[in-house]
N, C-alpha and C positions, 0 to 999 in steps of 0.2 A: 504493500500500500504506500502511495506517495505521501511523504510526511506532511506535505502541504494540505492534504485532504484527510489527515488522520482523524478517525472517528471511532468510537467504541461505546455502544449502549446495548449490551446483551439483554436477553429477555428477562433474566431474574432481577434486573434493576428496575424494570417497570413494576414488578411485584414489590420491591423495596419501597418504591414511591407510594404505592397503595398502603403498605404497612405503616409508614410514617403518618400518612394522612389519617388512617383509621385510629391510631393510638395517641395522637397528639393531645387529645383532650384528657388523657389519663395522667399527664405529667404536669408538674408545676414549672418546670424549667427545662430548656434545651441547651445542652452543651454542644457547640459546634467546634469540632476538632479540625484544625487546619495544620498544614505542614509548614513549620517555621521557615523553611527554605523558600517556599512559594506561598506566602500568606494571601496574595491576591489570586493567583492562579488556582489555588485549592478551595476558594470560596465558590460554592455551587449555587448559581443563580436560581436553579429549580428549588433548592431548599429555602432560599429567601422567600420565594413565592408561596411555598407550602407553609412556612412557619408564621408568616404574617407578623403580628405584633406580640407573639409569644415571648415571654421572658427568656433572655438568651445570655449565655456566657461563652465568649470566644476563648479557646485554649489553643495556644501555639505549641503543638507537639514536636518532638524530635529537635527541640531547641539546642541540644548539644551539637547538632550537625550544622547549625546556621551561624552566621556571623553575629556575635553578641551585640555589637552596636546596632546592627540592623534589627535584631529582635527587640531591643529596647525602643527603637524608633517606631516600630509597628505597634507595640503595646501602647505607646503614647498616642499614636494616631487613633486607635480604637477608643481609648479612654477619653480623648478630646471629643469624640463623637458620641460620648455618653454610653459607650458599650463596655461592659465589664470584660476584662481580658487578663489572662495570665499565661506565662510560658512554663512548660514542664519538660522534664526528661524522665519518661516513664521507666527507663532502665535503672537509673540511679535514684529515682524518687524525688529529684529536685523539683520544687514548685507544687508538689502534691498537697501539702498542708494548706497552702494558699488557695488552691483550687477548691478543696473541701469547704474551707471557711467562706469563700465567695459564693459557692453554690448554695450553702445553707442560708447565707444572708439574703440572697436574691429570692429564695423560695420562702423566706420567713413570713411575709404577709399572708400567704395561704396556710402554711403549717400552723401559725399562731392562732388562726381562727378557732381551732379546736380547743386550745388552752383557754381562750377568752370565753368559750361556751362551757367551761368547766370540765372538759374531757382531756385526756392525756394527749399532748402534742404528738402528731405522727411524723414519720420520717419524710424528708423531702423526696419527691418523686422526680427523677431526672431522666431525660432521654439523651443519649449520645449519638450524634450523627456526624457524617463526614464522608469524604470520597474514599474509594477503595485503597487499602494499604497505607492509610494515613497513620495507623498505630492505635486504633480503637481497642483491640484486644489486649495489647500491652498495657494501655492506660487502665482498662478495667481491672486487669489482674493486679496491677499495682494498687489501685484503690481498694480492692477486695483483700489484698494481702495474701493471695493464693492464686493458683491457676484455675480459675473458673471457666475461662474462655479459651477455646483452641486457638493457638497462634500459628499461622502459616503465612510465609512471605509470598503470597500469591493473590493478585487482585480477585475479589469476589468470593473469598472463602467463607465469610460469615453471611449466611443467607436466611437464618431463622430468627424470629423474635426471642429475646432472652431477658428475663428479669434476674438481677443479681442483688441479693440483700447485702448491704454494707452496714457493719456494726455501729459506725459512728453517726448514724442518722441520715444516710442516703440510700434510697432504693433506686437502682440504675436499670434503665431499659435500654438494652443494646439493640441497634438497628443495623441491617446490612449496609455495606458501603454503596454509595449511589453517585453516579455521574449524571450529566445532563445530556439530552438527546443529540445536540449538535454543538460542536465547538466552532464558534465564529472566528476565533483568533488562533491562527496557526502556531503562534509562539506559546500560547497557553497549552495547546495540545502537546507540543514538544516537551514542555516542562512536566506535564503529567506523565508522559512516557518515560522521562529521565528518572522520576521518582517512583515509578512502577505503579502508578494509579491506573495506567493503561497497560494491558498485557503486552509483553514482548513478542508474543506469538502472532500478533495481528498486523505487524508492520515490518518494513525493512530496517534492520538495525544500523546498517552502515551510515546512511545519511543522518540519522538521528544522533548517533554517537559522535560522528565527526563534528556535528554542530555543538554537541555538549563539550567536546574538547576545545573548540574555538571559544566557547563562552568561558570555560574554566581558565583558559590561557589569558583571557582578558581580566577576569575577576580575581583569580587566585593563582597566578603562575607559580608562586613559590610552592604551593601544594603539589603541583604536577612535577616540578623539578625534584622535590624532596622524595616523593613516593617512587619515582622511576629513575632516580639518580641521573638526571639530565643536566648538563652544563648550560645548554641553550635550548630554547623552544623554537622549532621551525614555525614560520608564519603560516604555512599551509597545514591545515588540520589533517589531511590525508598523510602527509609526510610525518607529522607528529604521531599519528596512529601507527604507522609502520615502524617508526623509531622505538616506540613503546613495545611493540611486538618483538623487536630484535633484543631490546634490553631485558625483557622478561622471558625470552626463550620460547615465544609462541610461534614455533616454526614447524613446517612439514618437511617431508623428504625433499632434498634438493636445496634446502635453505630458504624456501619461500615462506612468506608470512602466512600463518594460520589466521586468516582474517576473522573468522567466527569466534575463535578463542580469545583474541585480543579485544574484540568488541565487547564480549561478555565480561572480560577482566576489568575493563574500564568502567562498565556499568556497575559491577559489584563493588569496586573500590569507591566509586562516587557514593553509592547508596549506603555504604557502611561508614562513610565519613573519613576514609583513608586518604582522600585527596584534600583534606583540610575543611575547615568550617567556611561555608559559603552560602550566601543568600542570593537567589536568582531573581527574586522580585524586589527591586529597590523602590523606595518611595520617591 
């Protein structure tokens, strides 16, 4: 598939849209989980239409993979727009306490109604939504303190509705990851493919990865040089790809570059943060 026309909206995402609409009235608050590397590109316009004026908390996940100054700038932008926002690293647990406190505070007007009526306050009911592979399962497992949700680094693996009881006063409703039916911006589609919100299996990796390398060479050249032990970065992304392949021994018989292997190596290194902290959506 031509990266300029990159689209992906499998059938189960239509079901996910229906599940969100059907269950929205059950919750007090929606946590919209965004990828801190692409805070704009990972915002789903379809979700904005579905959620309407529902109370919302923005969570910038995978914050450890993004440039810290950019994360702080995006948090300030959301807060300046009167949208509560927090950055988290679900692996290390950074920001989780702030997330819980914010969620309970935002939901308090509804949960406190029971106390005012003389009943025991109930837990805040929260729905977590976001694009595929944005880290919902890792976040929920961190919140729950155990492995309640199957984690698989593959877009679209969470497909069923799940309630998870949290001991500190949060009941979480997990929803499947959902994209929107048509990407009008080719750059957004590329960023979604780089972060694996779009499956690698539905497009040609070479043009998307060479564009990723060109972007990283501009935004964080030191990360590329350090990871691949390069003295200089070629200005041509295809040359850079071949150089990385030779440096890392991604070769086939005859000394030719194993293009498929080096493409997947670069993607894996980027997605795991081995190419340095980088934010692709700048303010």
